[in-house]
N, C-alpha and C positions, 0 to 999 in steps of 0.2 A: 503419704497422708493417710492417717486413720479415720479421719472423720471432716466433712465439710455440710456445714448446715447454715441457714438463713434465719434470723429471728427478727422480730419488729412488728409494728402496726399492720402493714401491708401484707407480709405473709401469713399474719394470724387471720386477716380477713380471707385472703385466697384460701386457705385451709377451710375456713367455715363455709365458703361457698361450695367446696368439692365435698365437705361432709353432709351438707343438706341436701345435695343431690343423691348420694349414696343412702342417707335416710330414707328419702322418698322410694328409691329403687328397692330398699330392703323391705320396708313396711306394707305398700301398696300391694303387691301380689299376696300378702296375708290377710291384710283387713278387708280389702274389697271383696275377695271372693267369700270370706268367712260372712261378712254382712249380707251377702246376696243368699248365702245358705239360710241363714235367719229369716230374711224376708221371703224365701221360698216356702219355708215352713208356717208362714202366716196366711199369704194369699194364694199358695198352691196354684199358681197359673203362671206358665212360662211366658204367656201372651202380656201380662200385666208386668211380667219383670222387664219385658223390653222397654216399657215406658220409664222405669227407674233407670235403666241403663242409658236411655237417651239422655234423661234428665242429669246424670252424672256426667256424661260426655259435655253437655252444654254448658253446665255450671262451672266446670272445670276450665274450658276454654274462655269463658267470660272473665272468671276471676282472675287467673293469671293473665289474661291480655290487659286487665285493668291494672294490676299490680306492675306489669312490665312497662306499661305507658306512664304510670305514676314515677316509676324509677328514673325514667328518660326524663321526665319533666322537672326533676330536682328533688322529688320527695323522698325522704329518708326510708328506705325499706332494708332493714336488717337481714342478715343472713338466716335469722331463725324464724322470719315471716311465713316463706313458701312452706316449709314443714307443718307449722301449727295451722297456717291457714288450709292446708291440704286436709288435716285431720278433722278439723271444724266443718269444712265443706262435707266431707264423706258422712260424718255423723248427722248433720242436719237435713243433707239431701235424702238419705236413707228414711230417717224419721219422718219429715215431711211426705215424702212418697207413699211411706206406709199408711199414714192416716189418710191421705187423699184416697188410695185405692182401695182400703178397707172400707170406706164409707160409700165410695161407688159400688163395691160389690154387694153392700148391705141393701142399697136403693134397688139395685137390679133385682135382689133376691125376693123383694117384696112386691116386685111387678111394675116399677117404674119403666118407662120408656128411656131411651138412650140419653136424649137432651135432659129430660128431667133429672136423671140419675146423677149426670155429670155436673149440672148446674146446683143440685141440691149439695154435692160433694164439695165443689168449690166455694159455695155459700157457707156452709157450715163449718166444715173441716178448714176451710180458707179462713174463717173468722179466728179460729184457734191459733193456726199457724202465723197470722200476722199479728196477733196479740202475744205470742210466745217470741216471735221473731224480733219485734220491735223492743220487747224488754231486754232481749240480747243485745240489740243494738245500742240501746241507752247504756247498758252495763259496759261494752266496750268503749263508747264515748267518753265516760266518767274517767278512764284511765288518762285521758288527754290532760288532766290537771296535774298529773306527776311531772316533775321536771328532769324527766330523761328522754332522750331520742328514741333509744331502744324500745322503751315501754310504749311510748306514742305510736312508734311504728307498728308494733305488735298488735295495739288496739286497733289501728286502721286496718292492718291485715285480716284480723277475725272480722271486722265491721263489713269488709268487702264480701267475705265468704258467707257471712249470714246473710247479707242482701241478694248475693247471687242465688244462694239455695233456695230462698224464699220466692224470688221472681221466677226462676226457672221452674219450679215445681207448680206454682200457681198458673204458669202460662203455657207451658210445654205439656203438662199432663193433660189438662182440657183439650188441648189442641190436638193431640195425638188421638185420644179416645173419640172425639167428634170428627176427625179428618178419616178415620178408619172404623165407622161404627160396625160394620160386618164381621171386621177382624176379632175386634175386642168385644163383641155381643157375646161369644162363648168363652169369656175369660172365668167360667165358675164351671162346676159338677153337679151331681145329683142332689137335690133338696132334702133335707131331713123331713120325715113325717111330722106335718103340723096339725093334723086334724085333731088329735086329741087336745091339743093346746089350744086352737080354735074354739071347740065345743066348750071350754072352759070360760071364755070369754064373756062378759056380761052383754058387751055391744054387740057381740056376734049373735048371740042367742034372742037379744031383744028385736033384731031384725027379721026374725024368722026367715031365713034363707031358704029358698027351696031346694029341694034335692039336686035339681038340675044346676040351679045357680051355685051350689056350693061344690059342685063337680067343677063348675067353671073356675071357682076361686082356686080350688087345687090344681086345674089345668093349668092356670097362669102359673102358679108357683112351681109346678113341675116342669113347665116350660122354662124356667129360669135357668140362668146359667148356673154351673156346677157350683155346689158349696160343701165343704167337708162337715164331718160331724165334729160336735164340740168346738164349734167356733167362736169367739168371741167378737160381736160386730161392735166396734167402738171406735170413735176418734174423739170423743168427749167434746164436741163442739155443737151440735145442733140444737134448735129451738123448738120446742113441740107448740109453740104459739103461732108458729108459721103455718103456711098452706102446702107444705111439702107434700103431704099426703092427699091433696086433692085430685092430682094429675094421676095417680096409681091406678084407677079403675076408669079413667077417661079412656075414649077410643076415638081420637079426632083425626086418625090417619085412615085412608081408604086404600092404603097399601096391604094387600092381602098376605103380602110376604113377611110383614112385620111379626116377630115373634112374641112381643110381648104385648101386644094389642089386646086390650080386655075385651071378653065377648059382649056383644050387644046387648044382653038381657040386663046388664048393670045400668044402662041408659033409664031404666025404670025409676032407679033411685035417685033421691035428691042429692044436692052435693053434699050436705051434712051426713047423709046415710052412707055414701060412698068413703067419705073420710072416716066415718066411724069403722066401716069395715076393713079400711087400709090400716088404722091404727090396730085392730084386732090382729091383723096379719104381721104387724111389725113387732107387737108384743108376743105373740105365739113363737116368731123366729126368734126373739131374744132368748125366751124361755127354753126353746129347743136346743139352743146352741151355746148356752153359758154352761161352763165348767161347771160341774158339782163341787169341785174341790174349792173354786173361787166363791160359790154360793156359801158354802160352809164358812169359809174364811171371812167371808164379809160379814155374816152374822156374829162371829166370835170378835172380831175387831171393833164393832160397834156397841158391845155390852158396857156397863157401867165399870166392872173390874177392869177391863182392859184400858177405859180411859183413864182409871186411876193409875194403872202400871205405866201408861205411857208418860203421864205427867211427873210421876215419880222420875223416869227414865230422862225426861228434859232436864229437872232439877239436879241429878247426879251428874249429868254432863256439865252443867253451869257450873257445880262445885268443882269438878275436875279440872275446868277450863281457867278458874280464878285461882285455884291453889294447889300447892303440892307440885311434883316434879313435871307433870303435864300441863301445867298452866300455861296460858299464852299470854306473851307480853307484845304489845304492839311496838316493839323498838330492836335495836340492833344486838340486844343481849342473847338473843336464840338463833342468830344467822351468822354467816361469814361472807368476808368481801374477797374471798380467793378467787382470781380472775380465770384460774386453770379450769374451773368448773363451766366457763363458757366456751372453752375450747374442745374441739374433738380429740379424744384420747389417742394416743399413738401419732398424733400430727407431728410434721418435722419441726414446726414452730415450738412445741412443747418439748420435743427431744432436745432441739438445739439450747433452750433455756437451760434444762436439766443438765446438759453437757458442761455448759459455761459455769453453771454454780459448781460442779465437781473440781472443774480446772482452774476457777479463780475464786471467786464469792457468790454465794447464791443472791446477794443483792447487787451484784456488779451491773446487770441490765436495768436496774431501777434504783439508783442511787437518790438519796435524800440532798435537796439543795437547800441549804440555809443562808438566807439573804441577810445580811447585817448592814444596817443604815445608822449613820451619825443623826442624832437628833439636833435640830435647829436650836441655838441658845439666843433668847432674847431676840427671836425674829431675824437672825443672822444664820446664814448656811455654815454647818460645820463640816469637817472633813473627818473620814474615817481614820486619816494619817493623824489626828490630834492624839496626843498621849493618852487622855482620858479614855477615848472611845477604841484605842486599840487595845488598852489593857483589858477594858471590859469585854471585849470580843474574844480576846485570848483565855481570859478567865472561864467565859462562857463555853469554848470549845473544849477546855480542860475538863470541865464539870461534865460534858458529854461523853467525854472519852472515859472518866473515871466512872461514872454511874451507869452507862448505858452500853460501852463498849468494852468495859474491863479493861483498861489500859492497852487498847489496840488487839487484846485476844479474840474479840468478837466483831472485828471490822476495822476499818481504816478512816481517817480524816485528811482531806487535802484541802490546804488554804494557804493563803500568803502569811498568815499569822501564826498558824499552828499547823504541825503535820503529825500523824501518827500512822505508822504502817507494824504490821506484826514482824516483818522482816529488818526494818531499821530503827524502830522505837520511836519516841516522842521528840519532837523539837519544836521550841517555842522561839520564834523569830523576834528579836528584838526590835522595837520601832526604829532604832536609829540605825540599823543595818538596812532595813527595808526602805526607808526614805533615802538613804545614800544610793542605795540600788536603783530606785528610781529616778534619781536625778542624774545618774551616769549615763553617757552615752555608750551605745553597743559598740561603736568604733574606738572608744578608749582602750589603748593598750595595756592599761593598768587593770582592767576588769578581768577578773580570774573566772574560772569555769563554775564556780558556786554562785558567784554574784550575778553571772549573766543567766543561770537557773532561777534565781531568785527575782531578777528583773521580769523574766518570761512569766513566770507566776503571778507577779505583781500585775503585768500588763492583762492576763488572761482573766484574772479574778476580781480586779477594781475597775470601777466604771472609769471614764475620762475625767469626770469632775472630782474623783476621788471622795465622794461623798458616801459611796457604799460598797461592799465588797461580798462576796459569797464563799461558802465552804461546800465542799462535796464530801458527804458522810454516807459512807457504804457498810451498813451493818451486813453479818453474816447470816442473813434472814432472806428467805424466799418472798419476793414483792407480793403484797396483798394478802399473805397468808394470815392466820390468827396470830401468830407471834410477832410478824411484822406489824400488824394493826395495833397490837399492845405496845410495841417498842415507838411507835409514831405517836400515840397518844402521850407516852410518858415524854417524849422529845417536846410535843407541843406544850406540855405543863412546864416544862423548863423555860421554853420560851416566853410563855405567858407570865411566868415571875419575872423575868427579866423586863418585860414590856410594862409590867405593872409597877415596878419599882422606879418612884419618882426621882431618885437620884441617878438613875441609870442614863448613861450619855448615847445609848444605842436603842435602836428598834429591831426587833428580829421577826422574820417571817419563814415558814417552813412550807416546802413544797416537795412531792414526789407522787409517784403512781398510786402509793398506799394511802398518802393523805387525799389525792383526788378521790378515790373510792370511798374514803370515809366521808369527805364533804356531801357527795353523792347520796350516800346512805342517809345522812343526816337530813337531807333536803327532801328525799323519799319518805322517811318516816315522820317528819313534821307535817308532810302533806296527806299522808295516810289516814288520819282520823278524818280529815274533810272526804277523802274518798269512801270511807264507810258510810258517813252520815249522808252523803248525796245519793249513794246506791240505796241505802234503804229507804229513805224517803221517796226516790223515784219509784222503787218497786211498788211500796204502799199505794202511791197515788195511781199507778197502773192497774194494779190489783183491783182496788176499789173501782176505779172506771170502768174496768171490763165487766164487773159482777155487781157494781152498783150496791154494795156493802161494805161497812165500814169494819165488822168484825171479821169477814172473810179476810181483809187486807190485815188485819192485825193477826189474825191467826198464822196467816202465811209467813210473817215475819218471825213468828215463834219457831215454825218449823225450817225455815232458813237459816236463823241464829244457831239452832241445833245442828244443822248439817254443817254448817261452817265451822262451829266449835269442834265437832267430832272428826272432821276431815283434817283441821290444822293441828290438832292433838296427836292424831296419827302421824302425820308428817313430821311434827317436832320428834315424836319417838322415834320414828325411824331414821332420820337425819341429823337429829340433834343429839338424842340419848344413844343411838347406836343400836336400836333393837335388831336389825337386819346384820348391820355390820359387823356386831359381836359374833354373830353365827357364820360369818365369813361370806356374806352376800352384800356387795358395794353396789346397792340399785341405784344410787345418785352420786357416786363418787365417795371419797372417804373423809371430806374436810367440812360436813355439815351442810346446813340448808342454805344454799345461795341467797343472798337478801333481795334479789329481784324477783325471786319465784312466787313467794307469798304475796307480795304486793301486786304482781302481774296476774296472778292467778284469781285473785279475790273476787273480782267483778264477774269473771267468766264462771267461776264456781257458783256464785249468787244467782247467777241468770240460769245456769242448768238446774239449781235446787228448786227454782221458780218454774221451771219448762214444764215438768210433769205434773205439777200442782195445778197449772192451768188447763191441762187436758182432763185431769181426774174432776176438778171442780165443775168443768163445763159440762160433763155427764151427769153430775149430781144436780147442778141447776136446771138441766133439761128434765129430768125426772121430778125434781119439786114443782115445776111448771105443769107437768102433766097431772098433777094432783096428788103425788105421794107425799106421805107424812116426811118430815127432815129425816127422822131416823132411817126409814126404809129408802128414801131417795140415797142417803149415804151409803147404806150397805149395797142396794142395786148398782149404784156408780162403781163401787168397788169391784163387784163380781162382774160388770160387764166390761170394764175397762182392764181387768187384770192381765189377761192374756196379752193384748195388744201392747200395752205399755210396757210390760214386762220384756217383750221382744225388741222393743224400741231402746229400752235401756240398755239391752245386751248389745244391739248394733252400735251405740254411741260409747260403750265401753270400749269395743272392740276398735272402733276408730281411733280413740285417744290412746288406746293401748299401744297402738302402734309406734308411739313415741318413746315407749320402752326399749325398742330396737335402735335408738338413737345411739350415734358416738358421743354426743355431748352430755355430761352429766347433768347440768342444769335442766335439760330438756327431758331427761328421765325423771327428775324430780318433779318438774310440772305434770308430767304423764301419770304419776303416780297419784299426784292430788286430783287431777280430772277424773281418773277410773275410780278411785275409792269414793269420790262425791257422788258419781253417776249410780255406781252400784249401791251405795247407801239410799240414795234417794229412791232408787228403783224397788229395792227389797225390804226397806225398813221404813223409811218417811212416808212414801206414797201408799204401801200396802198395810201399815200399822198406825204410825203417828198421826198423819193427816184425818183418816177417817175416825179414830178413836177421839181426838180433840173436837173435829167437827161434830160428831154425834153428841157429845158431851154438851156442846152448846145449844143444840136442839134448834129451835125455831128462831132463836136470838142470832142464829149465823147470818140471817139474810137482812137483819137491820140496816137502813131503813126501808128495803126494797119489800114490796108486798106482791104475793102472787094470786092470781085469779083463782077461784074455786070452781 
């Protein structure tokens, strides 16, 4: 024997499960250490990195325990769910942990005691994390309206990973920080010199702080945990209207060993004076640690010229998305139904299917079944063996052979009425011979071999009531390939012509794996417009609710649609137009963009596009509440959040980039879409488009919300 292989649905699933395990073993050793490296660059504390490590471990255990229990309870969990859920879990766990820990370090740096720092971090960063997380949860739930178990399963898997990342970070992080306060109190390094920045602060100068007291202030600052130079302290989530600064200079502890207890001279100041001093220290810390590059860039992107350029960029993207070769069509014209893209490359199932196609016919494992039924006449049941029905069925099969199989050279037909095989030629069975064979007994000694074969075929392809028969049509085309899809559409047109003819005595139905895939695709794309509408409406409501502003929500939709348009134009160019394939780089296979990929990734890309918008807008709103003019609030928000959000975007891109190592082409396609969306949002939308459009709107951004002066 030269080859032995097994093909079918069950072997295909087995190969998928084994491939998912290999994908995780291949990507995790690269993605997780890389994300830790980026995190270390920001927090620069091995102690705090232990918190993230604990969150990763707990989130993974919880997420996969829930998925395992769900599978045992009968919930459909597709083979791709663990891989995508793991990538989502890594991305969100690192991002959420980063924002919590950076805020914690910021609070400690301005002199907050341990409990106050943790509480403020959870209250402010947690608010943004919950807003971002529930937006992503909503987007993953909207996927449930699609008529496919695989997409619903994917949405549920992503939902579980989002909830686990949120819950673990908001519970485990404060529990560890407060459970081991002495250990984490030293999670920073030398403070930058803030005296020059404090002397410029009006609130500081107005209090006429004595030399001894000012030394006390700097003593508190210098006693704070270590903090590297040029650090951007931001999580874009705190609200200056709160009393977060009240406890910074309070000394309610009698513990002489408390390193951050404020010196007793501050008790002579009123609560408002202590708050003013704390705010002076917070702003001085921000000025000392914000990168000069980000300060310069924030001033550039909030100029009127930049706003005009960004608006022109949005218009160009809109035109390219609507017309030309990169235009996006929400239908099946730009995708493929080839199921090969769902299987791991090099798997035994795909090898066996390829071998069968070489030895027999490429459509041998997925033949098309044509059901031919006799129409009732005047309310009475007709039989397929009636002369008119038999002749109409034979004529139809001859048309299929002539127009779609080129007289047997491109496939074969097997039926009791008509047979055609490349090696034997065509045979039209007369109705008289077929009826005679049907009536003869198999024990009749007069029955010759040919009649026996005809009777056997009759019994196998005609029902017991003799009202319907079926024909097996095997085109020499790979099942669900683009050519097979086109062939199936033409066959359905022939069937529809027969069914629409009033004088026809038969009804015709077509079934095959390719036809099933076409039906699924039709159902998906007929539901897709509702998916888009519900997703956008939900995001508008959520953003408007979070920031209590109508125009902020509308502007967010503009940037979201821009991200979606550019990302899917890019995906169409790579997988549809073959930008990389023509260069010999088969990133996601060579058959085009699989039809499930854009539909499944749409809501997740939408949520990711809104994710960092929420972080950035949170800091802008905070600065506006502190009394900054709108343009200054936008510029300072970009400057203060630039470093941290950029690193968060890199970690998310690394996490989703691990899917590029998958053996499944459709997973690599999804990874390419996720990574391009994250990088576009991180380096263009959040750094230029959002601030430019927000600055152009000015004070109208916040309508109908009003800020205290």
